[in-house]
C-alpha positions in Angstrom: 25.6 46.7 -4.9 25.3 43.6 -2.9 26.3 43.8 0.7 29.9 42.8 1.5 29.0 40.9 4.7 26.5 37.6 4.3 23.3 38.0 5.6 21.8 34.8 7.5 21.6 31.7 6.0 18.4 30.6 4.5 17.1 27.0 3.5 14.7 26.8 0.4 12.9 23.5 -0.4 11.2 22.9 -3.2 10.7 19.9 -5.4 10.7 22.6 -8.8 14.7 22.8 -9.0 13.8 25.9 -11.7 11.8 27.5 -8.8 14.5 26.5 -6.2 17.5 27.7 -8.0 15.5 31.6 -8.9 14.8 32.1 -5.7 18.3 31.2 -4.2 19.6 33.3 -7.1 17.4 36.5 -6.2 18.0 36.0 -2.4 21.6 35.8 -2.8 21.6 38.8 -4.6 20.3 40.7 -1.7 22.9 39.4 0.6 21.5 36.0 1.9 23.3 32.3 2.1 20.7 30.1 0.3 20.9 26.4 1.0 18.5 24.2 -1.1 16.6 21.2 -0.8 14.5 19.5 -3.1 12.8 16.8 -0.5 11.4 17.0 3.0 14.6 14.6 3.6 17.2 16.1 2.3 15.8 19.5 4.1 16.2 18.0 7.3 19.8 16.8 6.3 20.9 20.5 5.7 19.3 21.5 9.1 21.0 18.9 10.9 24.2 20.2 8.8 23.5 24.0 9.3 22.8 24.7 12.8 23.1 28.5 11.9 19.8 28.0 9.3 17.7 31.1 10.2 14.7 30.6 8.2 12.9 28.0 5.9 11.2 28.8 3.0 8.9 25.7 1.8 6.8 25.0 -0.6 3.6 23.2 0.5 3.1 20.6 -2.1 6.0 18.3 -3.1 5.4 14.2 -4.1 7.2 12.5 -1.0 6.4 14.8 2.2 4.5 18.1 2.0 6.0 21.6 3.7 3.5 20.9 6.5 5.3 17.5 7.4 8.4 19.6 7.3 7.1 22.5 9.6 5.5 19.7 12.1 8.9 18.0 12.3 10.5 21.3 13.2 7.9 22.4 15.3 8.4 18.8 17.5 12.1 19.4 17.7 13.1 21.9 20.7 16.0 23.5 19.5 14.2 24.2 16.1 10.6 24.7 17.2 10.9 28.4 16.8 12.5 28.5 13.6 10.5 31.1 11.2 9.1 29.6 7.8 7.3 30.9 5.1 5.7 28.9 2.8 5.0 28.9 -0.9 2.4 27.4 -2.9 0.2 27.4 -6.4 -2.8 26.2 -4.4 -3.4 25.8 -1.1 -6.9 24.7 0.0 -8.6 26.3 3.6 -7.4 23.1 5.2 -3.9 24.0 4.4 -4.3 27.5 5.6 -5.8 26.7 9.2 -2.9 23.9 9.8 -0.3 26.7 8.8 -1.4 29.2 10.9 -1.8 26.7 14.0 1.7 25.4 12.9 3.0 29.5 13.4 4.1 29.8 9.8 5.6 33.5 9.6 3.8 34.0 6.0 2.3 32.4 2.9 3.0 33.1 -0.4 1.4 31.9 -3.7 3.4 31.2 -6.7 4.4 32.9 -8.8 5.9 34.8 -6.1 5.8 38.2 -5.6 9.4 38.9 -5.0 9.1 42.6 -3.5 6.9 41.5 -0.8 9.1 38.6 -0.1 12.2 40.7 0.4 10.4 43.0 2.5 9.4 40.4 4.8 12.7 39.3 4.8 14.2 42.8 5.2 11.6 43.6 8.2 12.9 39.9 9.5 16.7 40.4 8.9 17.6 44.5 8.9 20.6 45.1 6.6 23.4 46.2 9.0 23.8 50.0 8.7 27.0 51.5 7.8 28.4 53.6 10.7 30.8 56.3 9.2 33.5 57.2 11.6 33.9 61.1 12.0 
């Protein structure tokens, strides 16, 4: 049974719309409120419109600008420099990994995403509110 109160708002960024919608559906089923963007430009617009976004999950390789470009912009923005970011990728080389470490990403997931591990990561970051029974 999904939680009655929405959990944190997440921004999902991926140029592959099917993957984006599948991930949004999975996370919304876990009670998260998901916003989506298919490019870095649209992601930045979502971040401006929704200051309560608590986490970004971005694809690494996108046609116009990369996920690394998005993370660099976040790290340069004072209000967003500590925003947690999870990166997904079908292929990353060692240069990408060292850039991601330097940019302090929370985690890196290879595609296809192992959903159980992703949900464990999110549950650790955003624990489910506990129901308190009144006696």
